[in-house]
MARBA-3410 file (N, C-alpha, C, O; in Angstrom, 1 decimal):
196
-9.8,12.7,25.7,-8.4,13.3,25.5,-7.9,13.0,24.0,-7.3,13.9,23.5 ~ -8.2,11.8,23.5,-7.8,11.5,22.1,-9.1,11.2,21.3,-10.1,10.7,21.9 ~ -9.0,11.5,20.0,-10.2,11.0,19.2,-10.0,9.6,18.9,-8.9,9.0,18.9 ~ -11.2,8.9,18.5,-11.2,7.5,18.3,-11.8,6.7,19.4,-12.1,7.3,20.4 ~ -12.0,5.4,19.2,-12.7,4.6,20.1,-11.7,3.4,20.3,-11.4,2.6,19.4
-11.2,3.2,21.6,-10.2,2.3,21.9,-10.7,1.2,22.8,-11.1,1.5,23.9 ~ -10.8,0.0,22.3,-11.1,-1.2,23.1,-10.5,-2.4,22.5,-9.8,-2.4,21.5 ~ -10.7,-3.6,23.2,-10.1,-4.8,22.7,-10.6,-5.3,21.4,-9.9,-6.2,20.8 ~ -11.7,-4.8,20.9,-12.2,-5.3,19.6,-11.3,-4.9,18.4,-11.5,-5.6,17.4 ~ -10.4,-3.9,18.6,-9.6,-3.5,17.4,-8.1,-3.9,17.6,-7.3,-3.5,16.8
-7.8,-4.7,18.6,-6.4,-5.0,18.9,-5.8,-5.8,17.8,-4.6,-5.5,17.4 ~ -6.5,-6.8,17.2,-5.9,-7.6,16.1,-5.7,-6.8,14.9,-4.8,-7.0,14.1 ~ -6.6,-5.8,14.6,-6.5,-4.9,13.5,-5.1,-4.2,13.5,-4.4,-4.1,12.5 ~ -4.8,-3.6,14.7,-3.6,-2.9,14.9,-2.3,-3.8,14.9,-1.3,-3.4,14.5 ~ -2.5,-5.0,15.4,-1.4,-6.0,15.4,-1.1,-6.3,13.9,0.1,-6.4,13.5
-2.1,-6.5,13.1,-1.9,-6.8,11.7,-1.3,-5.6,11.0,-0.4,-5.8,10.1 ~ -1.6,-4.4,11.4,-1.0,-3.2,10.8,0.5,-3.1,11.2,1.3,-2.8,10.3 ~ 0.8,-3.5,12.4,2.2,-3.6,12.8,3.0,-4.5,11.9,4.1,-4.2,11.5 ~ 2.5,-5.7,11.7,3.1,-6.7,10.9,3.4,-6.1,9.4,4.4,-6.4,8.8 ~ 2.4,-5.4,9.0,2.5,-4.8,7.6,3.7,-3.8,7.6,4.5,-3.8,6.7
3.7,-2.9,8.6,4.8,-1.9,8.7,6.2,-2.6,8.8,7.1,-2.2,8.1 ~ 6.2,-3.6,9.6,7.5,-4.4,9.7,7.8,-5.1,8.4,9.0,-5.1,8.0 ~ 6.8,-5.6,7.7,7.0,-6.3,6.4,7.5,-5.3,5.3,8.3,-5.7,4.5 ~ 6.9,-4.1,5.3,7.4,-3.1,4.4,8.9,-2.8,4.6,9.6,-2.6,3.7 ~ 9.3,-2.7,5.9,10.7,-2.5,6.2,11.5,-3.6,5.7,12.6,-3.4,5.1
11.1,-4.9,5.9,11.8,-6.0,5.3,11.9,-5.9,3.8,12.9,-6.2,3.2 ~ 10.8,-5.6,3.1,10.8,-5.5,1.7,11.8,-4.5,1.2,12.6,-4.8,0.3 ~ 11.8,-3.3,1.8,12.8,-2.3,1.4,14.2,-2.6,1.7,15.1,-2.1,1.0 ~ 14.4,-3.6,2.6,15.8,-4.1,2.9,16.1,-5.3,2.1,17.3,-5.8,2.1 ~ 15.2,-5.7,1.2,15.5,-6.8,0.3,15.2,-8.2,0.9,15.5,-9.2,0.3
14.5,-8.3,2.1,14.2,-9.5,2.7,12.8,-10.0,2.3,11.9,-9.9,3.1 ~ 12.7,-10.4,1.1,11.3,-10.7,0.5,10.6,-11.8,1.3,9.4,-11.8,1.5 ~ 11.4,-12.9,1.7,10.7,-14.0,2.4,10.2,-13.5,3.8,9.1,-14.0,4.2 ~ 10.9,-12.7,4.5,10.4,-12.2,5.8,9.2,-11.3,5.6,8.3,-11.3,6.4 ~ 9.2,-10.5,4.5,8.1,-9.6,4.2,6.8,-10.5,3.9,5.7,-10.1,4.2
7.0,-11.6,3.2,5.9,-12.5,2.9,5.3,-13.1,4.2,4.1,-13.2,4.3 ~ 6.2,-13.4,5.1,5.7,-13.9,6.4,4.9,-12.9,7.1,3.8,-13.2,7.7 ~ 5.3,-11.6,7.1,4.6,-10.5,7.7,3.2,-10.3,7.0,2.2,-10.1,7.7 ~ 3.2,-10.4,5.7,1.9,-10.3,5.0,0.9,-11.4,5.4,-0.2,-11.1,5.6 ~ 1.5,-12.6,5.6,0.6,-13.7,6.0,0.1,-13.6,7.4,-1.0,-13.8,7.7
1.0,-13.1,8.3,0.6,-12.9,9.7,-0.4,-11.8,9.8,-1.4,-11.9,10.6 ~ -0.3,-10.8,9.0,-1.3,-9.7,8.9,-2.6,-10.3,8.5,-3.7,-9.9,9.0 ~ -2.6,-11.2,7.5,-3.8,-11.8,7.0,-4.5,-12.6,8.1,-5.7,-12.7,8.2 ~ -3.7,-13.4,8.9,-4.2,-14.2,9.9,-4.9,-13.3,11.0,-6.0,-13.6,11.5 ~ -4.3,-12.2,11.3,-4.9,-11.2,12.2,-6.2,-10.7,11.7,-7.2,-10.6,12.5
-6.3,-10.4,10.4,-7.5,-9.9,9.8,-8.6,-11.0,9.8,-9.8,-10.7,10.0 ~ -8.2,-12.2,9.6,-9.1,-13.3,9.6,-9.9,-13.5,11.0,-11.1,-13.8,11.0 ~ -9.2,-13.2,12.1,-9.8,-13.4,13.4,-10.2,-12.1,14.1,-10.8,-12.2,15.1 ~ -10.0,-10.9,13.5,-10.4,-9.7,14.2,-11.9,-9.5,14.3,-12.3,-9.0,15.3 ~ -12.6,-10.0,13.3,-14.1,-9.9,13.4,-14.6,-10.8,14.5,-15.6,-10.5,15.2
-14.0,-12.0,14.7,-14.4,-12.9,15.8,-14.2,-12.3,17.1,-15.0,-12.4,18.0 ~ -13.0,-11.6,17.3,-12.7,-10.9,18.6,-13.7,-9.8,18.8,-14.3,-9.6,19.9 ~ -14.0,-9.0,17.7,-14.9,-7.9,17.8,-16.3,-8.3,18.2,-17.0,-7.5,18.9 ~ -16.8,-9.5,17.8,-18.1,-9.9,18.1,-18.2,-10.3,19.6,-19.3,-10.3,20.2 ~ -17.1,-10.7,20.2,-17.1,-11.1,21.6,-17.1,-9.9,22.5,-17.8,-10.0,23.6
-16.5,-8.8,22.1,-16.4,-7.6,22.9,-17.7,-6.8,22.8,-18.2,-6.6,21.7 ~ -18.2,-6.4,24.0,-19.4,-5.6,24.0,-19.1,-4.2,23.5,-18.2,-3.5,24.1 ~ -19.8,-3.7,22.5,-19.6,-2.4,21.9,-20.9,-1.6,21.6,-21.9,-2.2,21.4 ~ -20.7,-0.3,21.7,-21.8,0.6,21.3,-21.9,0.6,19.8,-20.9,0.2,19.1 ~ -23.0,1.0,19.2,-23.1,1.1,17.8,-22.1,1.9,17.1,-21.5,1.6,16.1
-21.7,3.1,17.7,-20.7,4.0,17.1,-19.4,3.3,17.1,-18.6,3.5,16.2 ~ -19.1,2.4,18.1,-17.8,1.7,18.2,-17.8,0.6,17.1,-16.7,0.4,16.5 ~ -18.9,0.0,16.8,-19.0,-1.0,15.7,-18.7,-0.3,14.4,-18.0,-0.8,13.6 ~ -19.4,0.9,14.2,-19.2,1.6,12.9,-17.7,2.0,12.8,-17.1,2.0,11.7 ~ -17.1,2.5,13.9,-15.7,2.9,13.9,-14.8,1.7,13.5,-13.9,1.8,12.7
-15.1,0.6,14.1,-14.3,-0.7,13.8,-14.4,-1.1,12.3,-13.4,-1.5,11.8 ~ -15.6,-0.9,11.7,-15.7,-1.3,10.3,-14.9,-0.4,9.4,-14.2,-0.8,8.5 ~ -14.9,0.9,9.7,-14.2,1.9,8.9,-12.7,1.7,9.1,-11.9,1.7,8.2 ~ -12.3,1.5,10.4,-10.9,1.3,10.7,-10.3,0.0,10.0,-9.2,0.1,9.5 ~ -11.1,-1.0,10.1,-10.7,-2.3,9.4,-10.5,-2.1,7.9,-9.5,-2.6,7.4
-11.3,-1.4,7.3,-11.2,-1.2,5.8,-10.0,-0.3,5.5,-9.3,-0.6,4.5 ~ -9.7,0.7,6.3,-8.6,1.6,6.0,-7.3,0.8,6.2,-6.3,0.9,5.5 ~ -7.2,0.0,7.3,-6.1,-0.9,7.5,-5.9,-1.9,6.4,-4.8,-2.2,5.9 ~ -7.0,-2.5,5.9,-7.0,-3.4,4.8,-6.4,-2.8,3.5,-5.7,-3.5,2.8 ~ -6.7,-1.5,3.3,-6.1,-0.9,2.1,-4.6,-0.9,2.2,-3.9,-1.2,1.2
-4.0,-0.6,3.4,-2.6,-0.6,3.6,-2.0,-2.0,3.5,-1.1,-2.3,2.8 ~ -2.6,-2.9,4.3,-2.1,-4.3,4.5,-2.2,-5.2,3.2,-1.3,-5.9,2.8 ~ -3.4,-5.1,2.5,-3.6,-6.0,1.5,-3.8,-5.3,0.1,-3.9,-6.0,-0.9 ~ -3.7,-4.0,0.1,-3.7,-3.3,-1.1,-2.4,-2.8,-1.5,-1.8,-3.1,-2.5 ~ -1.8,-1.9,-0.6,-0.5,-1.3,-0.8,0.7,-2.2,-0.6,1.6,-2.3,-1.4
0.6,-3.0,0.5,1.8,-3.8,0.9,2.2,-4.9,-0.1,3.3,-5.0,-0.4 ~ 1.2,-5.6,-0.7,1.6,-6.5,-1.8,2.3,-5.9,-3.0,3.2,-6.4,-3.6 ~ 1.8,-4.6,-3.3,2.5,-3.9,-4.4,3.9,-3.5,-4.0,4.8,-3.6,-4.9 ~ 4.1,-3.1,-2.8,5.5,-2.8,-2.4,6.4,-4.1,-2.5,7.5,-4.0,-2.9 ~ 5.9,-5.2,-2.0,6.7,-6.5,-2.1,7.0,-6.7,-3.6,8.2,-7.0,-3.9
6.1,-6.6,-4.5,6.3,-6.9,-5.9,7.3,-5.8,-6.5,8.2,-6.2,-7.3 ~ 7.1,-4.6,-6.1,8.0,-3.5,-6.6,9.5,-3.8,-6.2,10.4,-3.6,-6.9 ~ 9.6,-4.2,-4.9,11.0,-4.5,-4.4,11.6,-5.8,-5.0,12.8,-6.0,-4.9 ~ 10.8,-6.6,-5.6,11.3,-7.7,-6.4,11.9,-7.3,-7.7,12.4,-8.1,-8.5 ~ 11.7,-6.0,-8.1,12.2,-5.5,-9.3,11.1,-5.3,-10.4,11.4,-5.0,-11.6
9.9,-5.5,-10.0,8.8,-5.4,-11.0,8.2,-4.0,-11.0,7.3,-3.7,-10.3 ~ 8.9,-3.1,-11.8,8.5,-1.7,-11.8,8.5,-1.1,-13.1,8.9,0.1,-13.3 ~ 8.1,-1.9,-14.1,8.0,-1.3,-15.5,6.6,-0.6,-15.6,5.8,-0.7,-14.6 ~ 6.4,0.1,-16.7,5.1,0.8,-16.8,3.9,-0.2,-16.9,2.8,0.0,-16.4 ~ 4.2,-1.4,-17.4,3.2,-2.5,-17.4,2.9,-2.9,-16.0,1.7,-3.1,-15.7
3.9,-3.0,-15.1,3.7,-3.4,-13.7,2.8,-2.3,-13.0,1.9,-2.6,-12.3 ~ 3.1,-1.1,-13.3,2.4,0.1,-12.7,0.9,0.0,-13.0,0.1,0.2,-12.2 ~ 0.6,-0.3,-14.3,-0.8,-0.4,-14.7,-1.5,-1.6,-14.0,-2.6,-1.4,-13.5 ~ -0.8,-2.7,-13.8,-1.3,-3.8,-13.1,-1.6,-3.5,-11.6,-2.6,-3.8,-11.0 ~ -0.6,-2.8,-11.0,-0.7,-2.3,-9.6,-1.9,-1.4,-9.5,-2.7,-1.5,-8.5
-2.1,-0.5,-10.4,-3.2,0.4,-10.3,-4.5,-0.3,-10.4,-5.4,-0.1,-9.6 ~ -4.6,-1.3,-11.3,-5.8,-2.0,-11.5,-6.1,-2.8,-10.2,-7.3,-2.9,-9.8 ~ -5.1,-3.5,-9.7,-5.3,-4.3,-8.5,-5.8,-3.4,-7.3,-6.7,-3.8,-6.6 ~ -5.1,-2.3,-7.1,-5.5,-1.4,-6.0,-6.9,-0.8,-6.2,-7.6,-0.7,-5.3 ~ -7.1,-0.4,-7.4,-8.5,0.2,-7.8,-9.6,-0.8,-7.4,-10.6,-0.5,-6.8
-9.4,-2.1,-7.8,-10.4,-3.1,-7.5,-10.5,-3.4,-6.0,-11.6,-3.6,-5.5 ~ -9.4,-3.4,-5.4,-9.4,-3.7,-3.9,-10.1,-2.6,-3.1,-10.9,-2.9,-2.3 ~ -9.8,-1.3,-3.5,-10.5,-0.2,-2.8,-12.0,-0.2,-3.1,-12.8,0.1,-2.2 ~ -12.3,-0.5,-4.4,-13.7,-0.5,-4.8,-14.5,-1.6,-4.0,-15.6,-1.4,-3.5 ~ -13.8,-2.7,-3.8,-14.5,-3.8,-3.1,-14.7,-3.5,-1.6,-15.8,-3.7,-1.1
-13.7,-2.9,-1.0,-13.8,-2.5,0.4,-14.9,-1.4,0.6,-15.6,-1.5,1.6 ~ -14.9,-0.4,-0.3,-16.0,0.6,-0.2,-17.4,0.0,-0.3,-18.3,0.4,0.4 ~ -17.5,-0.9,-1.3,-18.8,-1.5,-1.5,-19.2,-2.4,-0.3,-20.4,-2.3,0.2 ~ -18.2,-3.1,0.3,-18.5,-3.9,1.4,-19.0,-3.1,2.6,-19.8,-3.5,3.4 ~ -18.4,-1.9,2.8,-18.7,-1.0,3.9,-20.2,-0.5,3.9,-20.7,-0.2,5.0
-20.8,-0.5,2.7,-22.2,0.0,2.7,-23.1,-1.1,2.4,-24.3,-0.9,2.2 ~ -22.6,-2.3,2.3,-23.5,-3.5,2.1,-23.2,-4.6,3.1,-22.6,-5.6,2.8 ~ -23.7,-4.3,4.3,-23.4,-5.2,5.4,-24.6,-6.1,5.8,-24.5,-6.9,6.8 ~ -25.6,-6.1,5.0,-26.9,-6.8,5.4,-26.7,-8.3,5.2,-27.4,-9.0,6.0 ~ -25.9,-8.8,4.3,-25.8,-10.2,4.0,-24.9,-10.8,5.1,-23.7,-10.6,5.0
-25.4,-11.6,6.0,-24.6,-12.1,7.1,-23.9,-13.5,6.7,-23.0,-13.9,7.4 ~ -24.3,-14.1,5.6,-23.8,-15.4,5.2,-22.8,-15.4,4.1,-22.0,-16.3,4.0 ~ -22.9,-14.3,3.2,-22.0,-14.3,2.0,-21.3,-13.0,1.9,-21.8,-12.0,2.2 ~ -20.1,-13.1,1.3,-19.3,-12.0,0.7,-19.7,-11.8,-0.7,-20.0,-12.8,-1.4 ~ -19.7,-10.6,-1.2,-19.8,-10.3,-2.7,-18.4,-10.0,-3.2,-17.8,-9.0,-2.8
-17.9,-10.8,-4.1,-16.6,-10.7,-4.5,-15.6,-11.3,-3.6,-15.9,-11.6,-2.4 ~ -14.4,-11.5,-4.1,-13.3,-12.1,-3.3,-12.8,-11.2,-2.2,-12.4,-10.0,-2.5 ~ -12.8,-11.6,-0.9,-12.3,-10.7,0.1,-10.8,-10.3,-0.1,-10.0,-11.2,-0.6 ~ -10.5,-9.1,0.1,-9.1,-8.6,-0.2,-8.0,-9.3,0.7,-6.9,-9.4,0.3 ~ -8.4,-9.8,1.8,-7.5,-10.5,2.7,-6.9,-11.7,2.0,-5.8,-12.2,2.4
-7.6,-12.3,1.1,-7.1,-13.6,0.5,-5.7,-13.4,-0.2,-5.0,-14.4,-0.3 ~ -5.3,-12.2,-0.6,-4.0,-12.0,-1.2,-2.9,-12.3,-0.2,-1.8,-12.6,-0.6 ~ -3.2,-12.2,1.1,-2.2,-12.5,2.1,-1.8,-14.0,2.1,-0.7,-14.4,2.7 ~ -2.6,-14.8,1.6,-2.3,-16.3,1.5,-1.9,-16.6,0.0,-1.0,-17.4,-0.2 ~ -2.5,-15.9,-1.0,-2.2,-16.2,-2.4,-0.8,-15.8,-2.7,0.0,-16.6,-3.3
-0.4,-14.6,-2.4,0.9,-14.0,-2.8,2.1,-14.8,-2.2,3.0,-15.2,-2.9 ~ 2.1,-15.0,-0.9,3.2,-15.8,-0.3,3.3,-17.2,-0.9,4.4,-17.7,-1.2 ~ 2.2,-17.9,-1.1,2.2,-19.2,-1.7,2.7,-19.2,-3.2,3.5,-20.0,-3.6 ~ 2.3,-18.2,-3.9,2.7,-18.0,-5.3,4.3,-17.8,-5.4,5.0,-18.4,-6.1 ~ 4.7,-16.8,-4.6,6.2,-16.4,-4.6,7.1,-17.5,-4.0,8.3,-17.5,-4.3
6.5,-18.4,-3.2,7.3,-19.5,-2.7,7.6,-20.5,-3.9,8.7,-21.0,-3.9 ~ 6.7,-20.6,-4.8,6.9,-21.6,-5.9,7.5,-20.9,-7.1,8.3,-21.5,-7.8 ~ 7.2,-19.6,-7.4,7.7,-19.0,-8.6,7.7,-17.5,-8.4,6.8,-16.9,-7.9 ~ 8.8,-16.9,-8.9,8.9,-15.4,-8.8,8.9,-14.9,-10.3,9.4,-13.8,-10.5 ~ 8.2,-15.6,-11.2,8.1,-15.2,-12.5,7.3,-13.9,-12.6,6.1,-13.8,-12.1
7.8,-12.8,-13.1,7.2,-11.5,-13.2,5.8,-11.6,-13.9,4.8,-11.1,-13.4 ~ 5.8,-12.3,-15.0,4.5,-12.3,-15.8,3.4,-13.2,-15.0,2.3,-12.8,-15.1 ~ 3.9,-14.2,-14.3,2.9,-15.0,-13.6,2.3,-14.2,-12.4,1.1,-14.2,-12.2 ~ 3.2,-13.5,-11.7,2.8,-12.7,-10.6,1.8,-11.6,-11.0,0.8,-11.3,-10.4 ~ 2.1,-10.9,-12.2,1.3,-9.9,-12.7,-0.1,-10.4,-13.1,-1.1,-9.8,-12.9
0.0,-11.6,-13.7,-1.3,-12.3,-14.1,-2.2,-12.6,-12.9,-3.4,-12.4,-13.0 ~ -1.5,-13.1,-11.9,-2.3,-13.4,-10.7,-2.9,-12.2,-10.0,-4.0,-12.2,-9.6 ~ -2.1,-11.1,-9.9,-2.6,-9.8,-9.4,-3.8,-9.3,-10.2,-4.8,-8.8,-9.6 ~ -3.7,-9.5,-11.5,-4.8,-9.0,-12.4,-6.1,-9.8,-12.1,-7.2,-9.3,-12.0 ~ -5.9,-11.1,-12.1,-7.1,-12.0,-11.9,-7.7,-11.8,-10.5,-8.9,-11.7,-10.3
-6.8,-11.7,-9.5,-7.3,-11.5,-8.1,-8.0,-10.1,-8.0,-9.1,-10.0,-7.4 ~ -7.5,-9.1,-8.6,-8.1,-7.8,-8.7,-9.5,-7.9,-9.3,-10.5,-7.3,-8.8 ~ -9.6,-8.6,-10.4,-10.9,-8.8,-11.1,-11.9,-9.5,-10.2,-13.1,-9.1,-10.1 ~ -11.4,-10.5,-9.4,-12.3,-11.3,-8.5,-12.7,-10.4,-7.3,-13.8,-10.7,-6.7 ~ -12.0,-9.4,-7.0,-12.4,-8.5,-5.9,-13.7,-7.8,-6.2,-14.6,-7.7,-5.4
-13.9,-7.5,-7.5,-15.1,-6.7,-7.9,-16.1,-7.6,-8.7,-17.2,-7.1,-9.0 ~ -15.8,-8.8,-9.0,-16.7,-9.7,-9.7,-17.9,-10.1,-8.8,-17.6,-10.5,-7.7 ~ -19.1,-9.9,-9.3,-20.3,-10.1,-8.4,-20.6,-11.6,-8.3,-21.5,-12.1,-9.0 ~ -20.0,-12.3,-7.4,-20.3,-13.6,-7.1,-20.3,-13.8,-5.5,-19.6,-13.0,-4.8 ~ -20.9,-14.8,-5.1,-21.0,-15.0,-3.6,-20.0,-16.0,-3.1,-19.7,-17.0,-3.7
-19.4,-15.6,-2.0,-18.5,-16.5,-1.3,-19.0,-16.6,0.2,-19.2,-15.6,0.8 ~ -19.2,-17.9,0.7,-19.7,-18.0,2.1,-18.7,-17.4,3.0,-17.5,-17.5,2.9 ~ -19.2,-16.7,4.0,-18.4,-16.1,5.1,-17.8,-17.2,5.9,-18.4,-18.2,6.1 ~ -16.6,-17.0,6.4,-15.9,-18.0,7.2,-16.5,-18.2,8.6,-16.8,-17.3,9.3 ~ -16.7,-19.5,8.9,-17.1,-19.9,10.2,-15.8,-20.2,11.0,-14.7,-20.1,10.4
-15.9,-20.6,12.2,-14.8,-20.8,13.1,-13.9,-21.9,12.5,-12.7,-21.8,12.6 ~ -14.5,-23.0,12.0,-13.8,-24.1,11.5,-12.9,-23.7,10.3,-11.8,-24.1,10.1 ~ -13.5,-22.9,9.4,-12.8,-22.4,8.2,-11.7,-21.5,8.6,-10.6,-21.5,8.0 ~ -11.9,-20.6,9.6,-10.9,-19.7,10.1,-9.7,-20.5,10.7,-8.5,-20.2,10.5 ~ -10.0,-21.6,11.4,-9.0,-22.4,12.0,-8.2,-23.1,10.8,-7.0,-23.3,10.9
-8.9,-23.5,9.8,-8.2,-24.1,8.6,-7.2,-23.0,8.0,-6.1,-23.4,7.7 ~ -7.7,-21.8,7.9,-6.8,-20.7,7.4,-5.6,-20.5,8.3,-4.5,-20.3,7.8 ~ -5.8,-20.6,9.6,-4.7,-20.5,10.6,-3.7,-21.6,10.3,-2.5,-21.4,10.3 ~ -4.2,-22.9,10.2,-3.3,-24.0,9.9,-2.5,-23.8,8.6,-1.3,-24.1,8.5 ~ -3.3,-23.4,7.6,-2.7,-23.2,6.3,-1.6,-22.1,6.4,-0.5,-22.2,5.8
-1.9,-21.0,7.1,-0.9,-20.0,7.3,0.4,-20.5,8.0,1.5,-20.1,7.6 ~ 0.2,-21.3,9.0,1.3,-21.9,9.7,2.2,-22.7,8.8,3.4,-22.7,8.8 ~ 1.5,-23.5,7.9,2.2,-24.3,7.0,3.0,-23.5,6.0,4.2,-23.8,5.7 ~ 2.4,-22.4,5.5,3.1,-21.6,4.5,4.2,-20.9,5.1,5.3,-20.8,4.5 ~ 4.0,-20.3,6.4,5.1,-19.7,7.1,6.3,-20.6,7.3,7.4,-20.3,7.1
6.0,-21.9,7.7,7.0,-22.9,7.9,7.8,-23.1,6.6,9.0,-23.2,6.6 ~ 7.1,-23.3,5.5,7.8,-23.5,4.2,8.7,-22.3,3.8,9.8,-22.5,3.3 ~ 8.2,-21.1,4.0,8.9,-19.9,3.7,10.2,-19.9,4.5,11.3,-19.5,4.1 ~ 10.0,-20.1,5.8,11.2,-20.1,6.7,12.2,-21.1,6.4,13.4,-20.9,6.4 ~ 11.8,-22.3,6.0,12.7,-23.4,5.5,13.5,-22.9,4.3,14.7,-23.1,4.2
12.7,-22.3,3.4,13.4,-21.8,2.1,14.3,-20.7,2.4,15.4,-20.6,1.9 ~ 13.9,-19.8,3.3,14.7,-18.6,3.7,16.0,-19.0,4.3,17.1,-18.6,3.9 ~ 16.0,-19.9,5.3,17.2,-20.3,6.0,18.0,-21.3,5.2,19.2,-21.4,5.4 ~ 17.4,-21.9,4.2,18.1,-22.7,3.2,19.0,-21.9,2.3,20.0,-22.4,1.8 ~ 18.6,-20.6,2.2,19.4,-19.7,1.3,20.5,-18.9,2.0,21.3,-18.3,1.4
20.4,-18.9,3.4,21.4,-18.1,4.2,22.7,-18.8,4.2,23.7,-18.3,4.8
END
């Protein structure tokens, strides 16, 4: 009846996308702290979606569909969404636009490369794009300096495409990311309610 492959293996991917759409809405309304929480929650969903996908029994075509779907959602969640957050903070000079383009170019390049290089089960090549969901909220919690934020986006973009190995996350590391995410969300909420 509908095109696509629908099963439990992609549920976290779509939950992460929901948080991104919610976060974009918060950004456009000027609620930067709530949008950062949504970015982080989206990142946590992406961290665990592969774990869920491996548990669910899937045909090969469903696995391929899941890989493509995950990358397309990643472009929105961790490529476009961070740029919207920064733009809504008032960072929209021509210099900022150039940084945004570089960051997004590198992120998309990394995702496309990853999609056709799945043979290495132990390592990522380049920094996973999901890491921005932890880096940006932590950075903006401590400083909203435009030049610092642009410098970090530039460095992170470069690391997306720099050819170095990063070990893929095991369950213990993913749980560490979850705890880190909870800590960052808690700090942001404390700061947010402290300003109300």
